[in-house]
N, C-alpha and C positions, 0 to 999 in steps of 0.2 A: 231357410228365414218363413217362421207361419202368415200363409193365404187370411188375408181377410177378404170376407163379406160386408162391404162399403158402400153406402148412400150419398151421392154426390154430388149436387147443382138441384138435387127437385125444390121446388118452389109449391109452396099457399099462400094463400092469401090471410088478408088477419088473424079471420074465421076458424083456418080451419083446412078453405075449400082448394081442391088438386086440377080436380079435374067438374064441370058446368055441368046439365042436366042437355042431352038432345041428344050428343054422337052423333057425329051424317060424315062422311065425307068430304060437305065442303068444313066445316062444323069440330077438328079435330078436340078439340078438347070441349064439346060444346057450348054454353051459351061462354060462356067464359072463353074471355077477350087475348089471346099468347099473344100479346105485341106488349099486352100493360102486365097478364100475371110475367113474363121474360124481359119486363125492358131493362132493369138490368143485366141479365148476360150476355147480350144480344148489343149487348151498350160499350164492353171492354173490347179490346184489341184481341181476347183471343180468345171469341167465345167458337166452338169449333163450326157453327153454320156462317160466322166469315165468311165471303165472296170476294168484301176489297177488303183493301188495304186500313187503316185509320184505327177509331176502337179508342176509350177510355183507356189510363193504368192508375196504378192502388187498390182498393184492399179487393175492388169486387173480380180484378181480371189478377188480380192474384189468386182469386178463384178459382180461377171457371182453364187458367191459366195450366190445372192440375185437375183438369176432366178424367182427361184421359191417364193423369198418371200412373205407371203401373199398376193400369187394369188390360186381364186378360182376360177376362168373360165378359160379359152382360146376362141379364135375365130380365126379360122383364114379360109383360102379362099384351094376352090376345090387341088389350082396349090401346095397346103405343103402338102395333105393328098393321094396325088398322081401324074400322068402325063393323067391321059384318061380325054378325054375333049366325051360330048353328052353324051344319056343317060348311065346307068350302065349295059355294056352286061354282069352280078351275080353279084350279092354277093361275089362271092368264095374267091375276093383278098380282105383283107382286111386291106390295105392301108404301104405303107414304114416302119413304125416306130417297129414291130417285137410286138413277142408276149408279152410287157411290155419295150411301149412305157413309154416317160419320163414328159408326161402332171400329170398328175397322179391328174387329176384334170375334172374335164366333157367340155367335147373339143367339142365348134362349130363346119359345115365345112360348104359351106355357099358355093351350087351350086342349080341351073337349075332342077335340077336333085335327087331331096330324095329322100335320099333311111335306114330299118329301120334301127334305131339306132341300137352301135354293143359298146359290154364287153371287152377293150386287159387288161387283170391285173388291175392297181386300174384307169386304163382309160376309160370316156363311151366317144363315137364319137357320135354327133345329129349330121343330116343331115337337109339343114338348105333351104329355097328359100322362102328370108324374104333381106329387106329393113338390112341395116346398125342398125337403130336407133330399131329394134324392134329387131338383135339377142343380140343388149348391153341390153336393158328387160332383156332377156329369159337368158344369162348371171345371170347376176347381179342377179334375181331369184336364179339359182343356185347355185351361190359361195359361197352359205351360209358366211352372213360376205363381204365377201373376195375382190376381186379387177377382175379385170377381164384385164387378157390381149391377147392385139392386135394380135395376130406369124406373120401373112407374111400372104403370100409374097407378093410383090412390091403391086401392083394392087389393095389390100385388103386391106393394108398400106393407100392409097392414096384413096380410099372411106372413110375413116373412118377418115383421117384428109379432103376430103371436106368437109363429114358432118357435124363436126366438135364434136365430140364427144372423143377425146383424149386429158388427164388434164395432160397426160404427159410424152415425148420423149425418148430416150436415144439410139441415130446410132451411132458405133461405125464405125468409115471409112476409109478404111485399106489404105497401099500408091499406090493401083496399081492401075491403067484405065483400062477399056475393049473399050470404045467409042458405044460400041452394048449394048444392053435386053432391059432390063424392067429398069425404072429408078425411083427412089425418085423423086429425084431433081433436075438440074441445082450447084441448087446450099444452102443449108439447111443456109442463110440468109432470105430465100423465105416465114420461116417460121415466123419470126422478127415479125410481127404484129400481130401473137398472142399469139407468148413464148417467154419468157426469151431463150437463145443462156448462155450455160457457155460448152468451149471448154476445155477438159486436156489432150495434151497429155499424151500414154504413151513410156512406154521404148523397145515397141517390135514393136513400127512404127505403131500402130495407134492412132488415136488420136479419143477420146469418144465425142460426143459430147451428151449435155444436156441437154433439155428442160422444159421448166417448165410452165404452164398458167398466163399469164400479174395479 
């Protein structure tokens, strides 16, 4: 079966913003409130970060249930691992994800300042200074036949779109508008030169955008 490069459960505001300005240790999404941005996913029974029983079923849950389905490796930008920029001052800090990150696959972190690989629970982070195409090749090789998820953030996702490396995307669009921050698009129709697009509204207020190659 052909390995695919996918985006799944990536969330932006109605004006296309996925990360706010002023990212810090205390504000991983900058000026964006992650609770508001990901409320649709956090409310579902199947959300990967859920720690207590409960949660709703329905369309949103059906989507979050597939977060890890068929995924053999993830690629993320350095900003999704942590807020530091420049050379690493040391290797003691191990990212935002705690002792048991939710990925449970090899994760390739793109950075201009590589560091030794890091294993936490069932997840191993590898730090690469390389091109999107080479990162995909490495991730596919490590994925044991599974698909590769491009996990974000916005800058990383745009780089892989610009390199024409993504096969399928699921983008959840919330009703809120921010006006400032890192923007995935001005309009989702920008991608319809390469992708089919189906919009599916949810009772949560989110509109799910599904893209697949023409």
